[in-house]
C-alpha atoms as a printed R data frame, in Angstrom:
    type eleno elety resid chain resno        x       y       z
1   ATOM     1    CA   MET     A     1  -52.974 249.323 123.665
2   ATOM     2    CA   GLN     A     2  -52.081 245.796 122.604
3   ATOM     3    CA   ALA     A     3  -48.481 244.648 122.978
4   ATOM     4    CA   ASN     A     4  -46.788 241.508 121.743
5   ATOM     5    CA   GLY     A     5  -45.289 239.357 124.450
6   ATOM     6    CA   PRO     A     6  -45.228 235.765 125.624
7   ATOM     7    CA   HIS     A     7  -47.840 233.515 124.088
8   ATOM     8    CA   TYR     A     8  -50.292 231.666 126.323
9   ATOM     9    CA   LEU     A     9  -53.017 229.158 125.714
10  ATOM    10    CA   LEU     A    10  -56.030 229.920 127.927
11  ATOM    11    CA   TYR     A    11  -58.474 227.050 128.298
12  ATOM    12    CA   SER     A    12  -61.696 228.017 130.119
13  ATOM    13    CA   ALA     A    13  -64.685 225.930 131.109
14  ATOM    14    CA   ALA     A    14  -67.701 225.838 133.393
15  ATOM    15    CA   SER     A    15  -70.055 223.133 134.572
16  ATOM    16    CA   SER     A    16  -73.173 222.783 136.670
17  ATOM    17    CA   LYS     A    17  -73.348 219.052 137.339
18  ATOM    18    CA   ARG     A    18  -75.385 217.796 140.286
19  ATOM    19    CA   GLY     A    19  -76.119 221.316 141.422
20  ATOM    20    CA   ALA     A    20  -72.411 222.209 141.819
21  ATOM    21    CA   ARG     A    21  -71.670 225.275 139.697
22  ATOM    22    CA   ARG     A    22  -67.978 225.407 138.975
23  ATOM    23    CA   TRP     A    23  -65.574 227.381 136.769
24  ATOM    24    CA   LYS     A    24  -61.938 226.744 135.960
25  ATOM    25    CA   PHE     A    25  -59.174 227.926 133.673
26  ATOM    26    CA   VAL     A    26  -55.781 226.628 132.582
27  ATOM    27    CA   LEU     A    27  -52.997 228.935 131.393
28  ATOM    28    CA   GLN     A    28  -50.317 227.103 129.421
29  ATOM    29    CA   SER     A    29  -47.229 228.883 128.157
30  ATOM    30    CA   VAL     A    30  -46.713 228.042 124.490
31  ATOM    31    CA   GLY     A    31  -43.197 226.744 123.934
32  ATOM    32    CA   SER     A    32  -42.471 225.859 127.563
33  ATOM    33    CA   ASP     A    33  -43.800 223.748 130.415
34  ATOM    34    CA   ASP     A    34  -44.895 226.717 132.550
35  ATOM    35    CA   SER     A    35  -48.562 226.575 133.455
36  ATOM    36    CA   PHE     A    36  -51.058 227.876 135.951
37  ATOM    37    CA   SER     A    37  -54.605 226.801 136.722
38  ATOM    38    CA   ALA     A    38  -57.382 227.763 139.095
39  ATOM    39    CA   ALA     A    39  -60.929 226.668 139.844
40  ATOM    40    CA   ASP     A    40  -63.715 227.597 142.215
41  ATOM    41    CA   MET     A    41  -67.424 227.200 142.844
42  ATOM    42    CA   GLU     A    42  -70.060 229.912 142.520
43  ATOM    43    CA   PRO     A    43  -73.501 228.905 143.828
44  ATOM    44    CA   ASP     A    44  -76.647 230.304 142.209
45  ATOM    45    CA   THR     A    45  -74.806 231.447 139.072
46  ATOM    46    CA   ARG     A    46  -75.679 230.844 135.436
47  ATOM    47    CA   GLU     A    47  -73.336 228.590 133.499
48  ATOM    48    CA   SER     A    48  -72.795 231.261 130.828
49  ATOM    49    CA   ARG     A    49  -71.628 233.714 133.511
50  ATOM    50    CA   LEU     A    50  -69.317 231.068 134.941
51  ATOM    51    CA   GLU     A    51  -67.768 230.570 131.493
52  ATOM    52    CA   LEU     A    52  -67.147 234.303 131.218
53  ATOM    53    CA   LEU     A    53  -65.838 234.482 134.770
54  ATOM    54    CA   ALA     A    54  -63.267 231.779 133.993
55  ATOM    55    CA   VAL     A    55  -61.983 233.871 131.080
56  ATOM    56    CA   VAL     A    56  -61.784 237.011 133.226
57  ATOM    57    CA   ARG     A    57  -59.865 235.251 135.983
58  ATOM    58    CA   GLY     A    58  -57.476 233.727 133.461
59  ATOM    59    CA   LEU     A    59  -56.721 237.058 131.780
60  ATOM    60    CA   GLU     A    60  -56.266 238.811 135.102
61  ATOM    61    CA   ALA     A    61  -53.771 236.135 136.187
62  ATOM    62    CA   LEU     A    62  -51.288 237.317 133.528
63  ATOM    63    CA   ASP     A    63  -48.591 239.575 134.992
64  ATOM    64    CA   GLN     A    64  -47.454 241.174 131.703
65  ATOM    65    CA   PRO     A    65  -48.867 242.051 128.272
66  ATOM    66    CA   SER     A    66  -49.208 238.796 126.371
67  ATOM    67    CA   ARG     A    67  -50.623 237.070 123.337
68  ATOM    68    CA   VAL     A    68  -53.484 234.845 124.437
69  ATOM    69    CA   THR     A    69  -55.199 232.105 122.469
70  ATOM    70    CA   LEU     A    70  -58.509 231.564 124.211
71  ATOM    71    CA   VAL     A    71  -60.016 228.110 123.744
72  ATOM    72    CA   THR     A    72  -63.644 227.892 124.844
73  ATOM    73    CA   ARG     A    73  -66.770 225.853 124.198
74  ATOM    74    CA   SER     A    74  -68.976 228.848 124.986
75  ATOM    75    CA   ARG     A    75  -70.623 230.554 122.017
76  ATOM    76    CA   TYR     A    76  -71.694 233.314 124.411
77  ATOM    77    CA   VAL     A    77  -68.077 234.134 125.233
78  ATOM    78    CA   ALA     A    78  -66.749 233.685 121.693
79  ATOM    79    CA   GLN     A    79  -69.395 235.867 120.012
80  ATOM    80    CA   GLY     A    80  -69.081 238.523 122.687
81  ATOM    81    CA   ILE     A    81  -65.332 238.857 122.190
82  ATOM    82    CA   ARG     A    82  -65.381 238.599 118.407
83  ATOM    83    CA   ARG     A    83  -68.428 240.698 117.525
84  ATOM    84    CA   GLU     A    84  -70.264 242.424 120.331
85  ATOM    85    CA   LEU     A    85  -67.640 243.899 122.627
86  ATOM    86    CA   SER     A    86  -66.876 247.008 120.566
87  ATOM    87    CA   GLN     A    87  -70.590 247.801 120.130
88  ATOM    88    CA   TRP     A    88  -71.275 247.387 123.848
89  ATOM    89    CA   ARG     A    89  -68.410 249.738 124.624
90  ATOM    90    CA   GLU     A    90  -69.733 252.394 122.232
91  ATOM    91    CA   ARG     A    91  -73.224 252.089 123.728
92  ATOM    92    CA   ARG     A    92  -71.838 252.400 127.263
93  ATOM    93    CA   TRP     A    93  -72.675 248.792 128.122
94  ATOM    94    CA   ARG     A    94  -76.382 249.187 127.538
95  ATOM    95    CA   TRP     A    95  -78.874 247.927 124.986
96  ATOM    96    CA   GLU     A    96  -82.482 248.700 124.178
97  ATOM    97    CA   ARG     A    97  -85.123 246.395 125.581
98  ATOM    98    CA   PHE     A    98  -88.841 247.126 125.207
99  ATOM    99    CA   GLY     A    99  -88.092 250.758 124.428
100 ATOM   100    CA   LYS     A   100  -85.773 251.263 127.412
101 ATOM   101    CA   LEU     A   101  -81.990 251.279 127.712
102 ATOM   102    CA   VAL     A   102  -80.903 248.634 130.212
103 ATOM   103    CA   PRO     A   103  -77.452 247.269 131.150
104 ATOM   104    CA   ILE     A   104  -76.289 244.330 129.073
105 ATOM   105    CA   ARG     A   105  -76.086 240.965 130.779
106 ATOM   106    CA   ASP     A   106  -72.870 240.441 132.766
107 ATOM   107    CA   HIS     A   107  -71.731 243.982 131.958
108 ATOM   108    CA   ASP     A   108  -69.388 244.001 134.978
109 ATOM   109    CA   LEU     A   109  -67.451 241.009 133.636
110 ATOM   110    CA   TRP     A   110  -67.461 242.259 130.041
111 ATOM   111    CA   GLN     A   111  -65.938 245.547 131.212
112 ATOM   112    CA   ARG     A   112  -63.130 243.573 132.821
113 ATOM   113    CA   VAL     A   113  -62.551 241.692 129.546
114 ATOM   114    CA   ASP     A   114  -62.492 245.024 127.707
115 ATOM   115    CA   ARG     A   115  -59.925 246.317 130.194
116 ATOM   116    CA   ALA     A   116  -57.744 243.245 129.626
117 ATOM   117    CA   LEU     A   117  -57.791 243.921 125.876
118 ATOM   118    CA   GLU     A   118  -55.893 247.139 126.535
119 ATOM   119    CA   PHE     A   119  -52.890 245.028 127.527
120 ATOM   120    CA   HIS     A   120  -53.306 241.650 125.871
121 ATOM   121    CA   GLN     A   121  -53.826 240.477 122.307
122 ATOM   122    CA   ILE     A   122  -56.586 237.857 122.406
123 ATOM   123    CA   GLU     A   123  -57.553 235.365 119.709
124 ATOM   124    CA   CYS     A   124  -60.646 233.266 120.368
125 ATOM   125    CA   VAL     A   125  -60.917 229.769 118.886
126 ATOM   126    CA   PRO     A   126  -63.640 227.147 119.477
127 ATOM   127    CA   TRP     A   127  -63.014 224.006 121.496
128 ATOM   128    CA   GLN     A   128  -64.214 221.165 119.245
129 ATOM   129    CA   PHE     A   129  -63.364 218.095 121.298
130 ATOM   130    CA   ASP     A   130  -65.513 216.000 123.607
131 ATOM   131    CA   ILE     A   131  -62.739 215.443 126.130
132 ATOM   132    CA   GLU     A   132  -61.766 217.872 128.874
133 ATOM   133    CA   PRO     A   133  -58.060 218.224 129.598
134 ATOM   134    CA   GLU     A   134  -56.933 217.067 133.019
135 ATOM   135    CA   SER     A   135  -53.670 219.009 132.780
136 ATOM   136    CA   PRO     A   136  -52.316 222.117 131.022
137 ATOM   137    CA   ALA     A   137  -49.952 219.986 128.930
138 ATOM   138    CA   LEU     A   138  -52.851 217.947 127.564
139 ATOM   139    CA   ALA     A   139  -54.759 221.112 126.718
140 ATOM   140    CA   ALA     A   140  -51.805 222.470 124.761
141 ATOM   141    CA   THR     A   141  -51.238 219.133 123.011
142 ATOM   142    CA   VAL     A   142  -54.844 218.845 121.885
143 ATOM   143    CA   TYR     A   143  -54.921 222.420 120.667
144 ATOM   144    CA   ALA     A   144  -51.668 221.945 118.758
145 ATOM   145    CA   ALA     A   145  -53.090 218.800 117.145
146 ATOM   146    CA   GLU     A   146  -56.184 220.700 116.076
147 ATOM   147    CA   ALA     A   147  -54.135 223.533 114.612
148 ATOM   148    CA   ALA     A   148  -51.949 221.061 112.682
149 ATOM   149    CA   VAL     A   149  -54.878 219.543 110.788
150 ATOM   150    CA   PRO     A   150  -54.932 221.162 107.333
151 ATOM   151    CA   GLU     A   151  -58.101 222.571 105.892
152 ATOM   152    CA   PRO     A   152  -59.761 220.169 103.459
153 ATOM   153    CA   ALA     A   153  -59.096 221.010  99.856
154 ATOM   154    CA   ILE     A   154  -62.132 222.158  97.894
155 ATOM   155    CA   PRO     A   155  -62.152 220.428  94.497
156 ATOM   156    CA   GLU     A   156  -62.636 222.590  91.470
157 ATOM   157    CA   PRO     A   157  -65.928 222.031  89.662
158 ATOM   158    CA   ALA     A   158  -65.662 219.852  86.565
159 ATOM   159    CA   LEU     A   159  -66.481 221.453  83.226
160 ATOM   160    CA   MET     A   160  -68.780 219.415  80.995
161 ATOM   161    CA   ILE     A   161  -69.444 220.580  77.453
162 ATOM   162    CA   VAL     A   162  -72.851 219.580  76.086
163 ATOM   163    CA   PRO     A   163  -73.987 220.402  72.546
164 ATOM   164    CA   ARG     A   164  -76.685 223.037  72.620
165 ATOM   165    CA   ALA     A   165  -79.166 220.972  70.659
166 ATOM   166    CA   ALA     A   166  -78.797 218.036  73.053
167 ATOM   167    CA   ALA     A   167  -79.067 220.335  76.051
168 ATOM   168    CA   ASP     A   168  -82.237 221.924  74.632
169 ATOM   169    CA   ARG     A   169  -83.791 218.492  74.050
170 ATOM   170    CA   SER     A   170  -82.935 217.404  77.599
171 ATOM   171    CA   ALA     A   171  -84.421 220.547  79.082
172 ATOM   172    CA   HIS     A   172  -87.550 220.158  76.919
173 ATOM   173    CA   LYS     A   173  -88.011 216.548  78.053
174 ATOM   174    CA   ALA     A   174  -87.553 217.550  81.699
175 ATOM   175    CA   ARG     A   175  -90.174 220.288  81.372
176 ATOM   176    CA   ASN     A   176  -92.607 217.914  79.666
177 ATOM   177    CA   TRP     A   177  -92.079 215.292  82.360
178 ATOM   178    CA   ARG     A   178  -92.732 217.804  85.134
179 ATOM   179    CA   LEU     A   179  -95.840 219.091  83.347
180 ATOM   180    CA   SER     A   180  -97.170 215.564  82.830
181 ATOM   181    CA   ARG     A   181  -96.561 214.693  86.471
182 ATOM   182    CA   SER     A   182  -98.361 217.840  87.611
183 ATOM   183    CA   LEU     A   183 -101.375 217.038  85.412
184 ATOM   184    CA   HIS     A   184 -101.548 213.516  86.840
185 ATOM   185    CA   ARG     A   185 -101.525 214.909  90.360
186 ATOM   186    CA   LEU     A   186 -104.232 217.407  89.434
187 ATOM   187    CA   ARG     A   187 -106.357 214.671  87.925
188 ATOM   188    CA   ASP     A   188 -105.959 212.290  90.852
189 ATOM   189    CA   GLY     A   189 -106.281 214.892  93.588
190 ATOM   190    CA   ILE     A   190 -108.979 217.230  92.292
191 ATOM   191    CA   LEU     A   191 -110.694 216.048  89.138
192 ATOM   192    CA   ALA     A   192 -111.266 212.466  90.289
193 ATOM   193    CA   PRO     A   193 -113.481 213.409  93.274
194 ATOM   194    CA   PHE     A   194 -115.504 215.785  91.121
195 ATOM   195    CA   SER     A   195 -116.016 213.149  88.453
196 ATOM   196    CA   ALA     A   196 -117.262 210.755  91.112
197 ATOM   197    CA   ILE     A   197 -119.833 213.337  92.245
198 ATOM   198    CA   LEU     A   198 -121.025 214.244  88.759
199 ATOM   199    CA   ARG     A   199 -121.161 210.667  87.471
200 ATOM   200    CA   PRO     A   200 -124.860 209.613  87.127
201 ATOM   201    CA   ALA     A   201 -125.974 206.841  89.398
202 ATOM   202    CA   PHE     A   202 -127.306 203.758  87.635
203 ATOM   203    CA   THR     A   203 -129.382 201.137  89.352
204 ATOM   204    CA   ARG     A   204 -130.006 197.795  87.917
205 ATOM   205    CA   ALA     A   205 -133.636 197.046  87.416
206 ATOM   206    CA   ALA     A   206 -134.889 194.081  89.299
């Protein structure tokens, strides 16, 4: 069951710089200054799992059903939430590999995300900036700036009316030009070597 409630911006990230594998999340209340953040290190863990773990910890930090806008750089997380989660649930968190049913990767964390969806309404949007917010307020500001940018208008194609006779002549010339170019290539690439072989050799008498 999904219920409307307070709206939060959830920024999640992971990094593995210099051997330190770290996850973090920032929860920013939309429309107020309330925020909460957490971070930790997980040695010997894939970065994709860390990205998912940050999302799980952020969702589980909410104390009531809420609307959550998840901002993430991870395609693994975004595609899983948008497309794959319902299929994994129907297949009991398994998929076929080499003719055998095996658990999906990170199935324990995905089940926790699926559980959170029973209480929260989650919208996943990509993080398209090179900077990383140092504070929840900056995260919310950058996201709001991104959402305020209007979609570029797509111009309507121009309609050009060409007399049929002129159009036919243009098409005929284009076909002739392409045919002539092809014949030149055939002559230079294939016929020229053969003509050099078949040409009789003449020697000048001394």
